[in-house]
N, C-alpha and C positions, 0 to 999 in steps of 0.2 A: 570587788566590781570587775577587776580586770578579768578574772577567771571566767565569771558570768558572762561577760561581754563576748569573750572568745568563743564558749559554748554556743551562745546565740549564733555567731558568725558562722560556726561550723555546721550548726543546723540548717541555716538558711542555704549554705553551700549545698548541703545534701539534697534539700527541697529543690534547689535550682538544678541539681544534675537529674532528679527524678521528673522534671518538667521537660527534659530534652525530647524532642521529637524521636520517636522509635522508627528504624529503618526497617520496613517490610518488604520482603522480596516474593513473588508468586512466579513459579515457572511450571511449564508442562507443555503438552502437544495438543494443538487444535488446528483445525481447518488445513490438514495435511503438512503443518509446519510446526514451529516451536513459537512460544510466546514467553517474555520475561517482563515482568512489570515490578518496578521499585518506586516506593512512595514513603513519605515520612508523615507520621501520625503521632500527635502527643500521646493519644489514647491505645496506640499500638493495636489498632483493630485489624484484623484479617479478614479481607474481602473475597476470599478464593471461592466461596459458594456463589456470591453474586456474579463474579467474573465468569465462572463455569456457565451460570444462567444467561448470560450475554452471548457467549459463544454458541450455545444452544439455540437461542433464538435467532441469530443469524443463520445458523446452518439450516433452521427450519423454513426460512424464508429465502435466501438467494444463493444456496450451496447446490451446484449442478450435480454433485456425486450423491446428493440424499434423494432418492426417488420420490418422496413425499413431499419435498420442498414446495413452496408457492412457485418458484421460478420453473420448476419440472412440470407443475401443473399447468401452468401459462404456457410452456413450450408444447404440452401435450394438447392443448386446447380444451383442457377440463374446465369444469366449474370451479372457481376458487375465490375465496375472500382475500383481496389484497390487504396486507398488514402495512404499518408504517415503514418498516425496513424496506420491503420491495419497493414501496413508492418513492421513498428517499433516494435509494439507488438508482431506480428508472429515472428519476428527475435529474440528478447528478450526471448520470451516463449521457443523458440527452444534451445537457449544458456542454460537456467536453466534447460531444460530437460536433455541436454547432460551433464551438470555439475554434475546433481544430480544422474545420471544414471537411469532416468525414474522415480523418485520419484516425480518430477513434470512433468506433461505432459498436454499440451493443448487440448489434443484429448479427453480429460476425460468427455467431456460435456454429452453424452449419459448416463454415471454412474450418474453424478451429478443430472441430471434431473429425473433419476429414483428414486433417495432417495428424491426427492423434494425439492432440493436447488436451483436450477434456472427455476423452473416451478412452477405452482400455486398448483398442486397435483403432487404426486409422484406415482409410480408403487407400486403393491404387489411384494415385494423383495422375490424372491426365488433364490436358488443357481444356478438353471437353467437359470434364467434371467441373474444374473451377469456374469455367463460364456458366455453367448451369447454376452452381451455387451463388455466384456473384449476384442473380437475379433476386435473390433472398436477403441481401446485405444492403440495407438502406434504413438508417434511424428515423428518416422522414416518413416511413410507411407503418409506423407503429405508434400508438399513443394511449392514453389512460383517459377513458371517458365514463363518467358515472360509475366510478369505482370498478371497472373492468378495462382489461387489456383489449384493445381493437387493433388488429392487423390488416393491412390491406391483402395479404395473403397468408392464410392459415399456417403455411409452410415456415413462415418467419419464426426464428428461434432466438432468445435472450441470452446474453452471457454477461454477467457483472464481475467476472473474476479479476479485471484489471481494477476495481476499485473496492470489493467487498472487504479485503483485509484492512485497507487504510480506513474504511468505514467503521470496522470493528474497533480499531484503535481510538477513534474518536468516540465512540460509544462508551468505551471503558473510561476514557478520560472525562467525559461528561458525568458518568457515575461517580468517580472519585470526587470530582468537584462538587457534586451533590451532597457529598457526605463530610464536606469541608477540608477535603485534601487539596492544597495549592502548589505541592511540590512533588512532581513525579515523572516517572519516564516511562512510556507504554511502549512495547515493541511487540508487534504481532507479525512474526514471520518477517522482519525487516521493514515493515511499516510502521514508523515510529512518531509518537506525539510527545511532546516534552512541555513540562510547565514549571516555572519558577526555578529553583535551584537546589544545591544541598545546603544542609544546615550552616556550613562554614561560608556560605555564601557564593561558592564556586558554581559556575553552570555544569550542566550535565556535558560529559564528554562522549561523543559518538565516533565510531569507527566506520570508514568507507572502504569496502572491500576492493582489492585488486582484482581485475577480471581473471577468472581461472581457467585452467587449461580443459578441464572436464567436469561434469556435474558433481564428483565425489573428490574433486581435488581439496587439498588443505586450505582452510581461509587464511589469507594473508591481508592485512591492513594497507591500503594504500595511502590514506592519510586521515587525520582526525579534525573534528571540528568542535567549538564550543556551541552549544545549543540551548536555547531558552524560548520558551513561548511560541515554539514552530512544530510543524510537522515536517519529517523528513522521510523520503523514499528513493531508494535507487532501483532502477530496472535495468537489467543486463541481458545480453544474449549468449553468455557463455556457460550458464549452469542448466538452464531450461531449452532442452533442445530434443529433435528426433533425429535419427540417421535412417536415410534411405538410399539403398544401392550404394554404401559408402561414402554418402554425402551427409554432412551434418546441416541440419535446417533449424534456425532460430525460432523461438516460440513468439516473436515479435512479427506478427503477420499484418501486411498493409491491406485494409478492407478495399483499396483501389483496385488491386491487382489480384488480390487472392493468394498471394505468394508470401513466405517469410521475406523480410528485408534482408538485403546483401549490401551493406555499407561499412565504413571504417570505424563507426561508433560502436564501442563495446558495451559502455554503460552510461546511464544519465542519472545523476542524483538531484533531485528537486527539494527545495524549501519552500514551504508555503505556510499560510496560517492555521491549516488543518492537514491531518494524514490524509483524507480521502483525496483533497485535491492536489497533495504532493504525488499521491498514487497515480491519478488520472494523467497529470502532467508529465510524470517520468515516462509513463507508457506512449504518451503523444510523442516525447522526445525520441524515444527509441524507434517508433514508427517513421517520422518526420525526417530523422537524420538531425545532425548538429546544426549545420548553417540555418536550415528553414525553421528548425524549432527553437533556435535562439531568438529570433526576431519574435516569436510568440511569447517566449519567456519575458524579454526585456519590454515588452509592451504592457505587462501585467504589474500592478502594484504589490509590493511585498513578496514577489516570487524571484528566488535565485536559483541556479544551476551549476553544476559541476560535471564536466563530460570527461570520459577516458576514451581514448581513440587511438587508432594506429595511423601514423603519419606516412608520408610519401616513401619514407627510407624503411618503413615496416617495422618502426620503433614505437613503443607505448608513449603517448603525449597526454597531458591533460590540459583542460581550460576551465576557468571559473569565471563567472561573472563578478563584478566588483564587490557586491554585497556578501556572495558566498566566500570570496577570498580573504575577506576581512575575519572571518570566523575560523578559518583554518590555523590549526596549532601546529608550529614548525617543531 
């Protein structure tokens, strides 16, 4: 009897091991950057094909580098049927613009292109050029009506780059949940959405990068946080920039001035309920600067922020809101 009992226990243990969720990792390149998706699934299903399909769908809708995309056709004032991805991004961008009082503006595309950030080459920047392009930048002058984009000026162009990757991370997260996956970490070019935890009950650990010297500098982790059921995005001014006449200009452009921001804030990391809003708010923080954006962050439920800036002595310094500080791993 004892021998049979031990055999049964051994078989039960093996069965228990077989039922342990399997760790699946999907990695690759998309949207001009990397992606890394980790999830646990008892069935060990690989969703690479479905994830690739999501990336293609987003590209066909809101990628400015795809000439046949919906957004490119809208910008060229061509007849095009708006899909749900475009409509979602438009709605979120408009909400972010209203929330920030115009420091976030999806109609900034002509100025971004002039500086050379969403085009292969930029224009010769002059005050006169910036003044003329600023006339096209106003989120209140564009709307969706009867399934069409209506512009007060046909030259107005849209740019959803500040939220598209965060939106993509949320799309992938929603897909995983539709397949019964409740523990995952989706990272689309640094736009992160995390849900649940690892099988041992521990949270996902995510590193926040120390501001780099140049676009190709080695990545160094400034700090790490424990992440559960939140979106996390870092926006910074040290890797994305252009150089003109020996001067470096950040990709963070103030829609109100038409010029890249020049302040002591080097990066802003935002924690929100989803990745797309973390994405939008991180961009808003970088344009507003630390003091003004902190007021916006602290007025919002479920939103926390972590800033890296240069202090008056020229040294690197950090500041975290109370909720964010509680997540930092020493």
